[in-house]
C-alpha positions as CSV (number, residue, x, y, z in Angstrom):
1,M,0.0,0.0,0.0
2,W,2.7,2.4,1.0
3,F,4.5,1.7,-2.3
4,M,1.3,2.6,-4.4
5,S,0.8,5.8,-2.4
6,W,4.4,6.7,-2.9
7,F,4.1,5.9,-6.6
8,R,1.0,8.0,-7.1
9,L,2.6,10.9,-5.2
10,S,5.7,10.6,-7.4
11,V,3.7,10.6,-10.5
12,G,1.7,13.7,-9.3
13,V,4.9,15.6,-8.5
14,W,6.3,14.7,-12.0
15,E,3.0,15.8,-13.7
16,D,3.0,19.1,-11.7
17,R,6.6,19.8,-12.8
18,A,5.7,19.1,-16.4
19,V,2.7,21.4,-16.3
20,L,4.7,24.1,-14.6
21,A,7.4,23.9,-17.2
22,Q,4.7,24.3,-19.8
23,L,3.2,27.3,-18.1
24,K,6.7,28.9,-17.7
25,Q,6.9,28.8,-21.5
26,K,3.8,31.1,-21.6
27,L,5.5,33.9,-19.7
28,Q,6.4,37.1,-21.4
29,T,7.9,40.4,-20.2
30,E,6.5,43.6,-21.6
31,D,7.2,47.1,-20.3
32,G,8.6,45.6,-17.1
33,R,5.5,43.5,-16.5
34,L,5.5,39.7,-16.3
35,I,2.6,38.4,-18.4
36,L,1.1,34.9,-18.5
37,R,-0.3,34.6,-22.0
38,I,-2.3,31.6,-23.2
39,E,-4.2,31.7,-26.5
40,Q,-6.4,29.1,-28.1
41,E,-5.3,26.1,-26.1
42,E,-7.6,23.9,-24.0
43,W,-7.3,24.8,-20.3
44,K,-10.8,24.3,-18.8
45,T,-9.2,24.4,-15.3
46,L,-5.9,26.0,-14.1
47,P,-3.6,23.7,-12.1
48,G,-2.7,24.5,-8.5
49,C,1.0,24.5,-9.4
50,L,0.3,27.9,-11.0
51,V,0.7,29.5,-7.6
52,Q,4.5,29.1,-8.0
53,L,4.2,31.9,-10.6
54,S,2.5,34.3,-8.2
55,Q,4.9,37.1,-9.2
56,V,2.9,37.5,-12.5
57,H,1.4,40.9,-13.1
58,E,-1.0,40.0,-15.9
59,W,-3.1,37.0,-16.9
60,Q,-4.0,37.1,-20.6
61,I,-5.9,33.8,-21.1
62,H,-8.2,33.8,-24.2
63,R,-10.2,31.1,-26.1
64,T,-9.2,28.3,-23.8
65,G,-12.6,27.0,-22.6
66,L,-11.7,28.1,-19.1
67,Q,-14.7,27.4,-16.9
68,K,-13.6,28.7,-13.5
69,I,-11.5,31.4,-11.9
70,P,-9.5,29.4,-9.3
71,H,-9.9,30.3,-5.6
72,F,-6.1,30.5,-5.3
73,I,-6.3,33.7,-7.4
74,T,-5.8,35.4,-4.0
75,R,-2.2,34.2,-4.0
76,F,-1.5,36.6,-6.9
77,Q,-1.2,39.8,-4.9
78,N,0.9,41.4,-7.7
79,L,-1.8,41.0,-10.2
80,L,-2.7,44.2,-12.1
81,V,-4.6,42.8,-15.1
82,L,-6.9,39.8,-15.2
83,D,-8.0,39.2,-18.8
84,L,-10.0,36.1,-19.3
85,S,-12.1,37.3,-22.2
86,R,-13.8,34.7,-24.6
87,N,-13.8,31.7,-22.3
88,G,-16.6,29.8,-20.5
89,V,-16.2,31.3,-17.0
90,T,-19.6,31.0,-15.1
91,E,-18.8,33.0,-12.0
92,I,-16.6,35.5,-10.3
93,P,-15.3,34.1,-7.0
94,R,-15.9,36.1,-3.9
95,E,-12.2,35.9,-3.2
96,I,-11.7,38.4,-6.1
97,G,-12.1,41.2,-3.5
98,K,-8.8,40.4,-2.0
99,L,-7.0,41.6,-5.1
100,T,-6.7,45.1,-3.9
101,R,-4.0,46.1,-6.5
102,L,-6.1,44.8,-9.5
103,R,-6.6,47.6,-12.1
104,E,-8.3,45.8,-14.9
105,L,-10.8,42.9,-14.9
106,L,-11.8,41.8,-18.4
107,L,-14.4,39.0,-18.6
108,S,-16.3,39.8,-21.8
109,Y,-17.8,36.9,-23.8
110,N,-18.2,34.4,-20.9
111,R,-21.2,33.0,-19.1
112,I,-21.3,35.1,-15.9
113,Q,-24.8,35.7,-14.5
114,F,-23.9,37.2,-11.1
115,V,-21.4,39.8,-9.8
116,P,-20.5,39.3,-6.1
117,E,-20.5,42.3,-3.8
118,E,-16.9,41.4,-2.8
119,L,-15.8,42.9,-6.2
120,S,-16.4,46.3,-4.7
121,S,-13.4,45.7,-2.5
122,C,-11.1,45.8,-5.5
123,E,-10.2,49.4,-4.6
124,S,-7.7,49.9,-7.4
125,L,-10.0,48.7,-10.2
126,E,-10.1,51.2,-13.1
127,R,-11.4,49.1,-16.0
128,L,-14.2,46.4,-15.9
129,E,-15.5,44.7,-19.0
130,L,-18.4,42.3,-18.7
131,A,-19.8,42.5,-22.3
132,M,-21.7,39.6,-23.8
133,N,-22.4,37.5,-20.8
134,R,-26.1,37.6,-22.0
135,D,-27.9,36.7,-18.8
136,L,-26.3,39.3,-16.6
137,N,-29.0,41.8,-15.5
138,Q,-28.0,43.3,-12.2
139,L,-25.1,44.6,-10.1
140,P,-24.7,44.7,-6.3
141,D,-25.4,48.1,-4.7
142,Q,-21.9,48.0,-3.2
143,F,-20.7,48.4,-6.8
144,R,-20.8,52.2,-6.3
145,N,-17.8,51.8,-3.9
146,L,-15.4,51.3,-6.8
147,K,-14.0,54.8,-6.4
148,K,-11.4,54.5,-9.2
149,L,-13.5,52.8,-11.9
150,Q,-13.3,54.9,-15.1
151,H,-14.2,52.4,-17.9
152,L,-17.2,50.0,-17.7
153,D,-18.5,47.8,-20.5
154,L,-21.9,46.1,-19.8
155,S,-22.9,45.8,-23.5
156,M,-24.9,42.9,-24.9
157,N,-26.3,41.7,-21.6
158,D,-29.9,41.6,-20.2
159,F,-30.2,44.9,-18.3
160,T,-33.6,46.6,-18.5
161,C,-32.5,49.7,-16.6
162,M,-29.2,51.5,-15.8
163,P,-28.4,50.4,-12.2
164,D,-28.3,53.2,-9.6
165,C,-24.9,51.9,-8.4
166,V,-23.6,52.7,-11.9
167,V,-25.0,56.2,-11.9
168,G,-23.3,56.6,-8.5
169,L,-19.8,55.7,-9.6
170,P,-17.8,58.9,-8.8
171,V,-15.1,59.0,-11.6
172,L,-16.7,56.9,-14.4
173,Q,-15.7,58.3,-17.8
174,W,-16.7,55.7,-20.3
175,L,-19.9,53.5,-20.2
176,D,-21.2,51.0,-22.8
177,M,-24.7,49.6,-22.2
178,G,-25.5,49.0,-25.9
179,G,-27.4,45.8,-26.9
180,N,-29.3,45.4,-23.6
181,R,-33.1,46.0,-23.1
182,L,-33.0,49.4,-21.5
183,Q,-36.5,51.0,-21.6
184,H,-35.6,54.3,-19.9
185,L,-32.7,56.2,-18.4
186,P,-32.6,57.5,-14.8
187,E,-34.0,61.0,-14.3
188,D,-30.9,61.8,-12.3
189,I,-28.5,60.8,-15.0
190,H,-26.8,64.2,-14.6
191,R,-25.2,62.9,-11.5
192,M,-22.7,61.2,-13.8
193,E,-20.6,64.4,-13.8
194,T,-17.3,62.8,-15.2
195,L,-18.9,60.7,-17.9
196,H,-17.6,61.7,-21.4
197,T,-18.7,58.7,-23.5
198,L,-22.0,56.9,-23.4
199,W,-23.0,54.1,-25.7
200,L,-26.7,53.1,-25.7
201,Q,-27.2,51.7,-29.2
202,R,-29.6,48.8,-29.8
203,N,-31.9,49.2,-26.8
204,Q,-35.6,50.0,-26.3
205,L,-35.4,53.7,-25.3
206,E,-38.5,55.7,-26.2
207,K,-37.5,59.0,-24.6
208,L,-34.6,60.8,-23.0
209,P,-34.7,62.5,-19.7
210,D,-34.4,66.3,-19.8
211,N,-31.5,66.1,-17.3
212,I,-29.3,64.5,-19.9
213,S,-28.7,68.1,-21.0
214,S,-26.9,68.8,-17.7
215,M,-24.2,66.2,-18.4
216,K,-21.4,68.8,-18.8
217,S,-18.6,66.3,-19.5
218,L,-20.5,64.2,-22.1
219,D,-19.0,64.6,-25.6
220,T,-20.0,61.3,-27.2
221,L,-23.6,59.9,-27.1
222,V,-24.6,56.9,-29.3
223,L,-28.4,56.3,-29.5
224,S,-28.8,54.4,-32.8
225,S,-31.4,51.7,-33.1
226,N,-33.7,52.6,-30.3
227,R,-37.4,53.7,-30.2
228,L,-36.9,57.5,-29.8
229,T,-39.7,59.6,-31.1
230,D,-38.4,63.0,-30.0
231,I,-35.2,64.9,-28.9
232,P,-35.4,67.0,-25.6
233,P,-35.2,70.7,-26.6
234,L,-32.8,71.3,-23.7
235,M,-30.1,69.2,-25.5
236,E,-29.7,72.2,-27.9
237,D,-27.4,73.9,-25.3
238,M,-25.1,70.9,-24.9
239,S,-22.0,72.7,-26.4
240,N,-19.8,70.0,-25.0
241,L,-21.4,67.3,-27.2
242,R,-19.2,66.6,-30.2
243,F,-20.7,63.4,-31.5
244,V,-24.3,62.2,-31.2
245,N,-26.0,59.5,-33.2
246,F,-29.8,59.1,-33.8
247,R,-29.7,56.7,-36.6
248,D,-32.5,54.1,-36.9
249,N,-35.0,55.8,-34.5
250,P,-38.6,56.5,-35.4
251,L,-38.4,60.3,-34.7
252,S,-41.7,62.1,-35.3
253,L,-40.4,64.9,-37.5
254,D,-38.9,64.4,-40.9
255,V,-35.8,66.7,-40.8
256,R,-33.1,66.9,-43.4
257,L,-29.9,68.9,-43.4
258,S,-29.7,71.4,-46.3
259,C,-25.9,70.8,-46.6
260,R,-26.5,67.4,-48.2
261,K,-25.5,67.6,-51.9
262,T,-27.5,64.8,-53.4
263,K,-30.9,63.2,-52.7
264,A,-29.3,59.8,-53.3
265,E,-27.5,60.1,-50.0
266,D,-29.2,58.1,-47.2
267,D,-31.2,60.4,-44.9
268,E,-30.1,58.2,-42.0
269,D,-26.6,59.4,-42.6
270,D,-27.7,62.8,-41.4
271,R,-28.5,61.3,-38.0
272,E,-25.1,59.6,-37.8
273,M,-22.4,61.5,-39.7
274,F,-23.9,64.9,-38.9
275,G,-25.6,63.9,-35.6
276,R,-24.9,67.2,-33.8
277,E,-26.1,69.4,-36.6
278,F,-29.1,67.1,-37.1
279,M,-30.0,67.3,-33.5
280,Q,-29.9,71.1,-33.4
281,L,-32.0,71.4,-36.6
282,Y,-34.5,68.9,-35.3
283,I,-35.0,70.9,-32.0
284,Q,-35.3,74.2,-33.9
285,E,-38.0,72.6,-36.2
286,S,-39.8,71.1,-33.3
287,R,-40.0,74.6,-31.6
288,K,-41.3,76.2,-34.8
289,R,-44.0,73.6,-35.1
290,A,-44.9,74.0,-31.5
291,V,-45.4,77.8,-32.0
292,L,-47.5,77.2,-35.2
293,N,-49.7,74.8,-33.3
294,M,-50.3,77.4,-30.6
295,H,-51.7,79.7,-33.3
């Protein structure tokens, strides 16, 4: 019996050494960072011997079929970037909150349905990408405690509203919630004082709140493929808005820019390529018609 146990242990040690040697071949150094990069190889689980590489700064593991973030992730206290995009990860372990130096967590194109409140303990997190997890539709209220989060991608999921904890993020600059099922925007959206880019394409929005005009930092607003029938008049004064897109919305007024040279050009291009000019002209025309209707 003792011989068999010793034999199994010896085989296990040998296998660990072989796997570790294989993983060491995946290490690269870029700009002083040690990166573990695995692409298009089958690694549904990560071996425990990986903890011997705990000095790694970045995980770049893509298209491997990985199903689970290992609980020993907490051993990687030097980790700055955890990029597991395009795998089969089903959950974010609660232990993730112990990675207080983590700056980027990239989990787009996985199968995550739930975000644990412990994620809010990642106090250094600046970038979070959770696009295309499909069934994801809510975030924990503690999410607002991510005081350094600047970039958030929640596109192509199942949100029906913009979570209040997202509106409450203090330094958020870039937000993508395109491809969800948003039916309305929060009335207090103007609280997002630092937001400069907002992607809301391919949702179910029928109107915009007037307070969107008070978003003084917003310079890019994408609203294509929604159900908007009107544009709030107050948006005319958004001098900070450099790009806005109303393409493929059932707006009630038929407005065309006079600067267009040929009738063959698609009218929808006015709403995309000349979105700001189109918006201003639309609001002016809307006011004119309102005055005429009064008389």
